[in-house]
N, C-alpha and C positions, 0 to 999 in steps of 0.2 A: 470541303475546304474551299470557301468562297474568296474571291478577290485575292488570290494567292500569287505572290511574286517573289523574285530573288534579285537582290542588288549585289553588285560586285565591287570589290576594292582590292587592288593589288598591294600587298604589304611585304615587308621583310619577315622571313620566318623567325629571325631573332627578336623581332618586335613582339610577336605573339608568344614566343617561347624563350624567355631569358636563359633557360637552362642550356640553350645551344651556344650561348655567347654570341660573338659577332658572326653574322651569317650573310653571305651574298645571295642566298637562295630566296627568291620571291615566290610567294604563294597567294592564292586568291582567298581573301576573307569574305565569306558570304554573309548576307543579311536576309534571312527568310522573313518575309512580311505576310501576315494574314490580316485582312481587313484593316490595312494601314497601321498595324501594330506589329512589333517584333514577335515572331512566331513563338508560341509557348512550347513548341517542339524542340527549340534550342535548349540544351541542358543548362542549368544554372552553374555558376562557378563555385567550386569547393575550395575555400581558402586554405584548408588543411592539406589538400592533396599535393603530392610531390611526385613528379615523374621519376621512375627508376633511373639511376645513374649509369647502369650497365646492363648488358644482356648476355645470355648464355652464348650467343653467336659472336659477341664482340660488338655488335650493333645494338644500340639501345632501342627499347620499344617505341620511344618517341620518334627516332630516326626512321624506323620501319613504317610507322603510321604516316609520317611525312611523305615518304616515298610512295606509299599506297595512295595517298590523297593527290599528290602532284603528278605522278606518272601512271597510276593504276587505271584500270577500266572496270566497268561493272562486272565483267566476266572473271576478274582476278580473285576477289574474295580475300579476307584476312581472318586467320584462325588464331585465337589467343587462348592458351591453356596453361594451367598451373594449379597449385594447391588452393584450397578453399580460403577465401578472405585475403588473398594477396593483392587484390586490387585490379583484377582483370577487366571488369566492367568499368571501373573508375577510369582506367587508362583511356578507354574509348570515349566515355562520356566527357571527360575533361578536355580531351583533344577536340571534340566537336564543340564544346563550349567556347574554347578560345578562338576557334576558326569560324564561329557563327553558323555551324552546320546543324540543320534540323536532324533529329534522331528519333526514329521510331523503334520500338523494341517489344519483344515478347520473351517470356521465360519458357523454355522447352519442358515438356512433360510426356509421360509414357503414352498418353492417349491423344496427342496432338495430331491434327490432320491439316492438309495443305490449305483447306478453305478457311481455317482459323487465321492463316497468314495472308491469303489473297482476298478473302471475303467471298461473297456470293449472294444467292437469293435466300431471303429469310422471311418467315411469317411474323409480321408485326401487327398486332390488333386486328387479326383476321385478314390482313392484306399481304400479298407477296411483294416484297421490296428488295432492292439491291443495296447491300451494305459493303462498302469498300474495306478491305482488311489493311492492317498496318504496313505489311510488306508492299502491297500494291501502292499505297500512298507514297511510300518512300521511292519506289520505282518511278512513279509518274512525276513527282515534284522535286527530284534531285536531292533527296535526303539520304542519310545513312540509315541502315537497318541493322539492329543488333539482336541476334538470337542467342540469349543466355542459355547455358546448360544444354548445348546441342547434343551432348553425349547422353542425354536423358530421353531423346525423342525416339520413336520407332525407326528402326533401320530403313524401312520402306519409305518413310517420309524423307529421310536424308537422300535417298535415291531420287525422289521427286524433285528435290532442290537442285538437281543437276541442271534443270532448265534455267534456273537463276544463274548458276555459275557458268553456263554457256554464254550468258551475256547477250543473247540474240533476242530480237523481238519475238514474242511468243503468244500463244493463244490461251486465254483463260480456260482452264479445264471445265468450268461449270457454265459460264456465260458465253463462251466461244468468241469473245471479243479479242481484238488485237491489242497486245500490251507492248508499248514502246518504251525502251529504257532511256531515262534522262542521263545526260553525260556526267552529272555529278553524283549519281546514285552509287553507293558502295554497300556491300554486304559483309558484315562482320559476325563471327560466331565466337562464343567463349565456352570453355569446358574445363573440367578437372583433368581429363585425359585426352590423348590424341587417338581416341577411338578404340583403345585397348580393352574397354569393358571394366568390370569390377576390379578395384584395387583394395588394399588394406583399409583405405580411408573412405572410399566413395562407392556407392552403389550406382554404377554406370553401365550402360549397354555397350556391347561390342558393335562398332560401326565399320562400314565398308571403307578400307584404307584407300582404295582407288578413288572413291568420291572425295574423301578428305584431302587427298593430294591435288585435287583441283584448286584448292586454296593456294594461290601463288605466294601470299605473304603469311608467314607463320611466326608467332611470337611465343616463346617459352617464358612465361612470367614467373617471378619468384617474390619472396618477401623483400621489403626494402632493407638496405644495409643498416648497420647499427647507427651511423651518423644521422641518417634520414629519420629513423624511428625516434631517436632522441630529440630531434628538432620538432617532430610532430607532437611529442609529449610536452615539450616546452611551450608550445602554442596552446595545447588543450588544457594543461594544468600546470601553470608556472609554479604553483605552490609545491609541486612534487620534484622540483629541480634537484634536490639533494638525493632523491631516490631513483631518478630516471635511468642512470647508468646500471644500477642493479636490476631494475625492471626489465630493461632491454636485454641485459645479460641472461637473466632467468629465462626469458623467452627463447633466446638462442640455444640454451641448454635443453629446454623442453623440445624444441624442434629437432635438435640433433638426436635426442632420445627417441622421438617418434620415427625419424628416418631410419634409425638403427633397429626398429621393431621391438622396442622395449615396453611397448604398451600392448595389452591383449587386444584392445580395439583401437583403431586409429583415432588419434586426438589432434585435430588441427589447432594450431596456435597462431591465429591471424593477427595482423596489425589492427584490424577492426576490434578484436576482443581486448587487445592491449590498450587501445584508446578507451574502450568502455570501462576497463579496470581503473584507469587513471581518473576518468570522469566521476565514477562512482565513489572512489576514495575521497575526492574533494567533497562530494555530497555527504558522505558519512562523517567526515571531519566536521562539517558544519552542523550536523545533527548531534555530534558529541559522542559517537559510539566509542567503545573501549579501545579498539585498534582499527582505525579506518582503512589502512592499507590492506591488512590481512582480511578484514571483514569484506571489503570490496572484492578481493581475490576469490574468496569463498563464494560470493553471490554470482560473480561474473564468470568464473572459470570452473571451480570445483562443482558447483550445483548443476553444471551442464555436462558432467561426466557421469554416465550411468554405471559404468563398471567400477565396482568398489576397489578392486586391486589397482586399477589405473588411477582412480581418485586418490588413493593413499600414496601412490608413487609421485603424483604431481605435488601433493601436500609436502612430501619429504623434500622434493626439489626446492620448494618455497622456503622451508625451514632451514635448508642449507645455505640460503642466500640472505634471508632477512632474520633479524632478531626482534623480539618484542619491543625493545627500546627504539626501534626505527620509527615508531609512531608515538605520539602525534608528530606531525611535520610542520 
């Protein structure tokens, strides 16, 4: 990363986040610059994204991230967990986007090793060269680092990440160089569970709770409320306005059925898939299919459910809400 610099601008939190209303809190908006251009590591803005209006603790995810950014330290860490597709990563990405924060990320997997995050010596074209990993880039240059699906990584690697959550200057395990933490570095992890291992819906590893509790800031994320999901559908597919109430209501029913264990296999009904259903319905309407709304539901939702009993249950829920005459729209 050559000619890398960070510019600072103090602004009102309410200016960056209208969701907060009037705010007397000032925060630093960063401008990461690489080779005299805005850094590509700053996430792009998603115009459809809406920060959740409430949180399980009474404090919203946005307020928790603001506290983490304004008052937190590298040693604190933020852990965001909740069901598949509820927007865990998006919360972090869009916060960084509005604050001008560079964001490095990796998705956790069962064979992940610490050198994948920190980097190390590699053989390239027959030569031994040093390649810096994404976590180390974030530490050095004051960016945020997002480790998605942390509950998928080997438990031993989570223990190794203690040295990051300690927030102290450390020695690279392979190169033995001293690593100094930048003041703006932050470490964020997302997961479907809080280290509890497998659940009905997700194949996840059991993780060490003592290590997880090193994360000072914890966000229990959930699906957006009805009003928010309807607003998203209005932006994605205004042609579906007459159906958006039923669509969101159907998803609420399906999520409740899933939570009550009425499916043989866990079936997540994410806002992401709701948006995909709406988008595909508009495409099928343009193509002139017989029933665009039902056809799109079949392609987006039903075709993604392998268990036949669950698929039929979901289909029954759909038919209880929608009639054939609901299309075309």
